[in-house]
C-alpha positions in Angstrom: -4.3 15.1 -41.9 -5.6 12.4 -39.5 -9.3 12.3 -38.9 -11.1 12.2 -35.6 -11.3 8.4 -35.5 -7.6 8.0 -36.1 -6.7 10.5 -33.4 -9.0 8.7 -30.9 -7.4 5.4 -31.8 -4.0 6.8 -31.2 -5.0 8.4 -27.9 -6.5 5.0 -26.8 -3.4 3.1 -27.9 -1.2 5.6 -25.9 -3.4 5.2 -22.8 -3.3 1.4 -23.1 0.5 1.5 -23.4 0.7 3.8 -20.4 -1.5 1.4 -18.4 0.9 -1.5 -19.4 3.9 0.6 -18.3 2.3 1.6 -15.0 1.4 -2.0 -14.3 4.9 -3.3 -15.2 6.5 -0.6 -12.9 4.2 -1.7 -10.0 5.0 -5.4 -10.5 8.7 -4.7 -10.9 8.7 -2.8 -7.5 6.7 -5.5 -5.8 8.3 -8.6 -7.3 11.4 -7.6 -9.2 12.1 -7.3 -12.9 12.1 -11.1 -13.3 8.4 -11.2 -12.3 6.3 -13.3 -14.7 4.8 -11.3 -17.7 1.5 -12.9 -16.8 1.5 -10.9 -13.5 2.0 -7.7 -15.4 -0.7 -8.6 -17.9 -3.1 -9.5 -15.1 -2.4 -6.1 -13.3 -2.9 -4.2 -16.6 -6.1 -6.2 -17.5 -4.7 -7.4 -20.8 -3.5 -10.7 -22.3 0.2 -11.7 -22.3 0.3 -11.4 -26.1 -0.6 -7.7 -25.8 2.5 -7.1 -23.8 4.8 -9.0 -26.2 3.2 -7.1 -29.1 4.3 -3.8 -27.5 7.5 -5.1 -25.9 9.0 -8.1 -27.7 11.7 -8.6 -25.0 12.0 -8.1 -21.2 14.7 -5.5 -21.9 12.4 -3.6 -24.2 9.8 -3.5 -21.4 12.3 -2.5 -18.7 13.6 0.4 -20.9 10.1 1.5 -21.7 9.1 1.5 -18.0 12.2 3.5 -17.1 11.6 6.1 -19.8 7.9 6.3 -18.9 8.8 7.0 -15.3 11.4 9.6 -16.2 8.9 11.3 -18.5 6.2 11.3 -15.8 8.6 12.9 -13.3 9.8 15.5 -15.9 6.3 16.5 -16.9 5.2 16.9 -13.3 7.7 19.7 -12.6 6.1 22.5 -14.7 2.6 21.3 -13.7 3.4 21.5 -10.0 4.9 24.9 -10.4 1.7 26.1 -12.0 -0.6 24.4 -9.5 1.0 24.6 -6.1 0.7 27.5 -3.7 4.5 28.3 -3.8 7.6 27.2 -5.7 8.9 25.5 -2.5 5.7 23.5 -2.2 6.1 22.5 -5.9 9.7 21.5 -5.2 8.7 19.4 -2.2 5.9 17.6 -4.1 8.3 17.0 -7.0 10.9 15.5 -4.8 8.3 13.1 -3.4 7.7 11.9 -7.0 11.4 11.8 -7.6 11.9 9.6 -4.5 9.2 7.2 -5.7 10.9 7.0 -9.0 14.3 6.4 -7.5 13.1 3.7 -5.1 11.6 1.9 -8.1 14.8 2.6 -10.1 17.0 1.1 -7.5 15.0 -2.1 -7.8 16.0 -2.1 -11.5 19.6 -1.1 -10.7 21.2 -4.6 -11.3 19.5 -5.0 -14.6 20.3 -1.4 -15.7 24.0 -2.0 -14.9 24.1 -5.4 -16.6 26.1 -4.2 -19.6 23.1 -4.7 -22.0 23.6 -2.0 -24.7 20.0 -1.1 -24.6 20.4 0.2 -21.0 23.6 2.2 -21.5 21.9 5.5 -22.7 19.3 5.5 -19.9 21.4 7.4 -17.3 22.2 10.2 -19.8 18.5 10.3 -20.7 17.6 10.5 -17.0 20.0 13.4 -16.5 19.0 15.2 -19.7 15.3 15.1 -18.8 15.3 15.7 -15.0 18.2 18.1 -14.3 16.5 21.0 -16.2 13.2 20.3 -14.4 14.9 20.3 -11.0 16.8 23.4 -12.0 13.6 25.3 -12.9 12.0 24.3 -9.6 15.1 25.5 -7.6 15.3 28.7 -9.6 11.6 29.5 -9.0 11.9 28.8 -5.2 15.1 30.9 -5.0 13.5 33.8 -7.0 10.6 33.7 -4.6 13.1 34.0 -1.7 12.1 30.7 -0.3 15.4 28.8 -0.5 19.0 29.7 -0.8 20.0 30.5 -4.4 23.3 28.6 -4.6 22.1 25.0 -4.8 22.7 23.1 -8.0 20.2 20.7 -9.4 22.8 17.9 -9.7 23.7 18.3 -6.0 20.1 18.0 -4.9 19.3 15.1 -7.1 22.5 13.3 -6.1 21.8 13.9 -2.4 18.2 12.6 -2.8 19.6 9.6 -4.7 22.0 8.8 -1.9 19.1 9.0 0.7 17.1 6.5 -1.4 19.8 3.8 -1.6 18.5 0.6 -0.1 15.0 2.1 0.7 13.3 -0.5 -1.5 14.5 -3.3 0.8 14.2 -1.8 4.2 10.7 -1.4 5.6 12.1 0.5 8.6 13.6 3.2 6.4 11.4 6.0 5.0 13.5 7.8 2.3 10.6 10.1 1.5 10.5 11.4 5.1 14.3 12.1 5.1 14.1 13.8 1.7 11.2 15.9 3.0 13.4 17.0 5.9 16.2 17.8 3.4 13.9 19.9 1.2 12.4 21.7 4.3 16.0 22.4 5.4 16.6 24.3 2.1 14.1 27.0 3.3 15.5 30.4 4.2 14.5 31.7 7.6 11.4 33.8 7.4 11.1 37.3 8.8 10.8 37.7 12.6 
């Protein structure tokens, strides 16, 4: 059984790795996946060697960033359902997070579709983790009588994905706003 010191070191190492992944994601969105590792290290407040110790190759780092962002989005769903005033509000908040992820992901699209075997399983991972979360949010909102009950998670996620295409390169286009309108349009008319 690990002692208190070992658990604290593991938690600290996990936080440091998450800080690296968050920094890498931000740099990738701002400068592309070919951004210098030193930029990621500077943003994370660590040395370049620390990044290479965790992620020996750029592909390892890209895969880890992608998985980290999928996990953050997946973990947010149940938390939002518990914390928000209504299931529809939780769905709206979750779709904002999903849009942020997709806009960052589209920046990685060329690399993710490069044929590198390390990237091939990521789309299945994305669907396996996020479809059930979206489904629970939709079911809760439908059960509360807030939205129509016949929308499939894949349909919504695909629609949101389509609204996000090109958003990372167009400062005049606000995908989050359009997705907000889409989610608001799911609402059933209220009484009166």
